Backbone bond lengths (Angstrom), bond angles and torsions (degrees), N, CA, C in turn:
res aa  C-N    CA-C-N  psi(-1)  N-CA   C-N-CA  omega(-1)  CA-C   N-CA-C  phi
1 M - - - 1.457 - - 1.516 108.58 -
2 S 1.266 116.49 144.43 1.488 121.42 -175.59 1.519 111.26 -74.33
3 H 1.327 114.72 146.17 1.447 119.63 175.04 1.524 111.85 -73.65
4 I 1.314 118.54 -11.10 1.470 123.30 179.22 1.528 108.02 -71.95
5 I 1.332 118.17 -35.22 1.437 121.68 -177.43 1.540 106.85 -85.74
6 P 1.329 117.72 122.32 1.443 120.36 -176.14 1.510 110.96 -69.90
7 P 1.336 116.45 164.09 1.460 118.35 175.47 1.517 109.92 -59.16
8 P 1.344 118.12 157.97 1.477 118.66 -179.56 1.496 109.81 -65.29
9 G 1.331 113.45 162.46 1.470 120.50 176.10 1.495 110.99 -69.56
10 P 1.345 116.97 -177.52 1.444 120.73 -176.29 1.538 114.61 -55.20
11 A 1.305 116.93 -32.25 1.480 120.83 -178.66 1.510 111.07 -86.75
12 G 1.345 118.26 6.29 1.456 119.66 -179.15 1.503 114.49 77.30
13 I 1.342 114.97 21.80 1.468 119.68 -176.63 1.539 109.25 -118.89
14 W 1.309 116.65 135.40 1.457 121.53 170.10 1.522 106.78 -91.04
15 R 1.308 117.57 137.12 1.462 121.15 178.43 1.548 108.86 -121.42
16 L 1.333 114.22 141.45 1.464 121.14 178.51 1.509 109.80 -129.41
17 L 1.305 117.68 145.36 1.465 125.31 168.49 1.499 107.19 -109.17
18 I 1.327 116.63 123.35 1.468 121.67 -175.49 1.536 107.46 -119.48
19 L 1.310 115.67 132.84 1.452 121.56 173.52 1.518 107.45 -106.87
20 S 1.338 116.05 116.29 1.481 121.31 171.94 1.519 105.88 -93.65
21 R 1.363 115.14 120.88 1.442 119.44 -177.28 1.546 111.91 -98.07
22 D 1.300 116.71 35.37 1.460 122.48 177.09 1.529 108.62 -64.21
23 P 1.355 118.81 119.15 1.448 119.47 -177.83 1.534 114.51 -60.24
24 Q 1.329 116.32 -27.26 1.474 119.98 -179.71 1.542 112.25 -85.23
25 D 1.322 116.44 -21.84 1.471 119.25 -176.64 1.533 111.40 -155.33
26 P 1.323 118.32 63.32 1.452 120.26 -178.75 1.545 107.95 -64.66
27 A 1.353 114.48 144.02 1.465 116.09 -176.05 1.525 110.48 -158.14
28 W 1.332 114.53 149.54 1.466 121.67 167.78 1.512 107.60 -96.46
29 L 1.335 116.65 138.23 1.453 122.21 179.65 1.527 108.82 -127.86
30 L 1.311 116.21 136.64 1.437 121.88 171.66 1.543 107.25 -103.62
31 A 1.313 115.70 130.80 1.458 119.25 178.96 1.515 108.54 -125.25
32 A 1.322 115.73 144.55 1.456 121.73 176.93 1.525 108.39 -122.56
33 I 1.300 115.76 127.14 1.493 122.49 176.87 1.513 105.04 -105.88
34 T 1.331 114.88 114.75 1.456 118.74 -170.35 1.515 114.50 -101.33
35 S 1.318 117.71 0.45 1.462 119.94 -178.66 1.543 109.88 -147.20
36 P 1.349 117.31 141.62 1.443 118.31 173.80 1.542 111.87 -61.14
37 A 1.321 117.24 -21.88 1.459 120.92 177.77 1.530 111.75 -69.02
38 H 1.323 116.26 -12.55 1.483 120.96 -179.96 1.512 111.43 -93.75
39 I 1.315 117.15 11.71 1.469 122.70 174.88 1.513 107.00 -122.21
40 R 1.360 116.14 126.99 1.447 121.07 -176.47 1.527 109.48 -130.31
41 P 1.309 117.96 134.11 1.471 118.13 174.75 1.536 110.14 -65.66
42 T 1.302 115.55 160.05 1.465 119.97 -179.54 1.534 108.86 -123.87
43 V 1.331 113.85 170.59 1.454 122.35 177.05 1.512 106.15 -115.45
44 L 1.352 116.21 120.34 1.483 120.82 179.02 1.512 109.48 -113.91
45 D 1.345 114.34 147.78 1.452 118.22 172.82 1.541 109.05 -83.32
46 P 1.330 118.68 177.32 1.475 119.62 -175.54 1.531 115.80 -58.36
47 I 1.338 118.30 -23.04 1.458 117.73 178.78 1.537 112.46 -104.82
48 G 1.334 117.09 15.69 1.451 121.28 171.18 1.501 118.88 90.70
49 R 1.338 116.97 11.14 1.467 120.39 176.57 1.551 109.32 -86.12
50 Y 1.319 115.87 139.12 1.459 118.01 178.38 1.517 111.37 -73.00
51 Q 1.311 115.49 147.49 1.455 121.77 -173.76 1.533 113.66 -117.52
52 D 1.304 117.86 -1.09 1.458 121.29 -169.30 1.540 112.79 -120.86
53 W 1.326 117.09 33.00 1.471 120.58 -175.19 1.535 113.93 -56.20
54 P 1.337 121.74 -44.01 1.454 118.99 177.75 1.522 113.33 -59.64
55 L 1.329 116.03 -38.39 1.488 120.34 179.13 1.541 110.05 -68.25
56 V 1.329 117.45 -39.24 1.449 121.46 179.09 1.536 110.51 -65.62
57 T 1.290 117.30 -41.73 1.476 120.45 178.80 1.513 110.35 -62.44
58 T 1.317 117.29 -44.03 1.491 122.04 178.76 1.521 109.75 -64.56
59 W 1.327 117.04 -45.18 1.484 122.05 179.64 1.530 109.23 -59.45
60 T 1.334 117.75 -46.67 1.463 122.11 -178.79 1.541 109.90 -59.27
61 A 1.307 116.67 -49.42 1.481 120.16 179.83 1.507 110.70 -60.34
62 A 1.321 117.77 -40.62 1.480 121.55 -178.77 1.517 109.67 -64.94
63 R 1.340 118.05 -41.61 1.448 121.53 -179.00 1.549 111.14 -65.32
64 L 1.341 116.40 -35.63 1.447 120.73 -178.37 1.526 113.34 -89.45
65 G 1.322 115.88 -16.18 1.461 120.19 -178.12 1.508 114.79 70.40
66 E 1.311 116.47 24.08 1.468 122.88 -179.04 1.499 110.43 -146.92
67 H 1.355 116.70 161.87 1.446 120.66 172.06 1.538 107.51 -70.95
68 V 1.308 117.27 144.68 1.473 119.63 -176.19 1.517 109.87 -131.59
69 E 1.298 115.16 157.03 1.475 124.00 168.08 1.544 104.97 -123.42
70 L 1.304 116.64 122.72 1.454 120.37 -177.91 1.537 109.01 -98.27
71 T 1.327 115.52 125.39 1.442 120.84 179.78 1.522 107.90 -117.81
72 P 1.322 118.21 126.55 1.477 119.40 -176.36 1.539 111.90 -67.64
73 V 1.314 114.58 146.33 1.476 122.60 170.46 1.519 105.22 -80.11
74 T 1.345 116.39 138.79 1.459 121.42 -178.03 1.525 110.67 -72.14
75 D 1.333 114.25 117.93 1.485 121.78 171.87 1.515 112.82 42.35
76 P 1.357 118.13 58.78 1.475 119.13 -171.23 1.532 113.01 -76.06
77 L 1.321 114.06 152.56 1.433 122.47 164.37 1.524 106.10 -119.18
78 V 1.307 117.91 141.81 1.473 120.45 -174.80 1.508 109.17 -133.61
79 W 1.336 116.35 137.18 1.442 122.81 174.04 1.509 110.14 -124.21
80 T 1.331 117.92 144.57 1.461 118.90 168.87 1.527 107.26 -82.48
81 I 1.288 116.01 148.53 1.480 120.65 -178.43 1.530 106.05 -110.06
82 R 1.309 114.24 126.73 1.467 120.90 172.07 1.507 108.57 -118.71
83 L 1.289 116.53 128.63 1.460 120.98 178.85 1.520 108.40 -67.91
84 K 1.307 118.04 140.71 1.449 120.17 177.92 1.518 110.13 -62.85
85 G 1.292 114.70 135.40 1.471 119.92 -178.45 1.519 112.73 89.48
86 S 1.347 116.77 -6.72 1.494 118.10 177.58 1.511 108.46 -86.14
87 R 1.295 115.64 169.60 1.445 120.83 -178.26 1.529 111.81 -63.29
88 P 1.339 119.19 153.48 1.477 121.53 -177.89 1.498 112.80 -65.86
C-alpha cells in the first residue's frame, strides 16, 4: 500500500472527495474504501501514464464479483478526507 494514502479512519474506512469536472455534468462524489484489498499499486511509465490497465480491469471485476465496464471521470481532482480530531 502506498505511503501517499493515509491510514484508514477510526472505522477502518478510507474516504475520498472527488470532483468530476465534466462540463455537461460536473459533480462532487464521496467514495468510501472499506478494505485494504480495494487499494492496488499501479505501474507508471516515466511520464506518469499507467501501464497495467488490463490487470486493473481484471482486478476490479474480481473484487466486485461481476463483469465491469470502466468509464473515466472527466479531469478529476481527488482529496483524502480526514475527520477533524482523527490521527494525521
